[in-house]
C-alpha positions as a printed NumPy array, in Angstrom:
array([[ 57.372,   5.711,  62.833],
       [ 54.965,   2.715,  64.073],
       [ 55.086,  -0.919,  64.302],
       [ 55.168,  -3.014,  60.812],
       [ 52.093,  -3.285,  59.213],
       [ 49.703,  -6.223,  60.293],
       [ 45.886,  -6.933,  59.718],
       [ 43.138,  -8.328,  61.63 ],
       [ 41.014, -11.156,  59.887],
       [ 38.694,  -8.713,  58.872],
       [ 41.316,  -6.61 ,  56.962],
       [ 41.685,  -3.796,  59.541],
       [ 44.999,  -3.109,  61.104],
       [ 45.958,  -4.991,  64.133],
       [ 45.974,  -2.844,  67.272],
       [ 49.116,  -1.067,  67.858],
       [ 50.331,  -1.101,  64.186],
       [ 50.341,   1.367,  61.39 ],
       [ 47.682,   1.654,  58.846],
       [ 49.414,   1.299,  55.403],
       [ 46.841,   3.245,  53.85 ],
       [ 45.617,   5.861,  56.494],
       [ 45.269,   8.314,  53.778],
       [ 42.521,   6.338,  51.975],
       [ 44.598,   6.46 ,  48.555],
       [ 46.763,   3.131,  48.229],
       [ 49.194,   2.584,  45.686],
       [ 47.407,  -0.518,  44.47 ],
       [ 44.132,   1.328,  43.787],
       [ 42.877,   3.566,  40.945],
       [ 43.145,   7.361,  41.82 ],
       [ 40.359,   9.117,  43.234],
       [ 40.406,  11.594,  40.533],
       [ 41.751,  12.056,  37.03 ],
       [ 41.498,  15.423,  35.792],
       [ 38.425,  16.452,  36.94 ],
       [ 36.557,  13.348,  36.821],
       [ 35.775,  11.249,  39.839],
       [ 37.142,   7.974,  38.91 ],
       [ 34.394,   5.019,  38.721],
       [ 31.613,   7.638,  38.945],
       [ 31.59 ,   9.333,  35.632],
       [ 31.097,  12.728,  37.441],
       [ 33.123,  15.667,  37.262],
       [ 34.003,  17.574,  40.598],
       [ 31.292,  20.269,  39.613],
       [ 28.654,  17.455,  38.823],
       [ 29.163,  15.836,  42.312],
       [ 29.507,  19.186,  44.03 ],
       [ 25.985,  20.111,  42.563],
       [ 24.429,  16.718,  43.213],
       [ 25.577,  17.048,  47.022],
       [ 24.084,  20.571,  47.197],
       [ 20.789,  19.324,  45.732],
       [ 20.912,  16.822,  48.592],
       [ 21.617,  13.963,  46.581],
       [ 24.193,  10.883,  47.267],
       [ 26.191,  10.337,  44.411],
       [ 28.378,   7.006,  44.849],
       [ 31.484,   8.28 ,  46.228],
       [ 34.163,   6.92 ,  48.284],
       [ 35.022,   8.705,  51.506],
       [ 38.244,  10.359,  49.735],
       [ 36.151,  11.389,  46.698],
       [ 33.36 ,  12.844,  49.187],
       [ 36.118,  14.722,  50.833],
       [ 37.582,  16.069,  47.587],
       [ 34.269,  17.291,  46.519],
       [ 33.247,  19.022,  49.907],
       [ 36.569,  20.961,  49.653],
       [ 36.069,  21.829,  46.175],
       [ 32.789,  23.305,  46.822],
       [ 33.846,  25.139,  50.032],
       [ 36.765,  26.448,  47.929],
       [ 34.026,  27.935,  45.733],
       [ 34.015,  25.596,  43.107],
       [ 30.068,  25.447,  42.587]])
């Protein structure tokens, strides 16, 4: 495992340290998905995938965007 976690003034991990939230899902944050609803968006996975397919840009976090893309690739839409 890497060095202890430290951050730069902008909140980014200091060079040579481990990002404590490298997955994008941290213990102090709400989960990106509860059931089939994307937290904070009011959209279901299916609705968000359909919106992306129509060329829209729903307000999704990076993690949510990856979840929706995977859902669509696995035949969710």
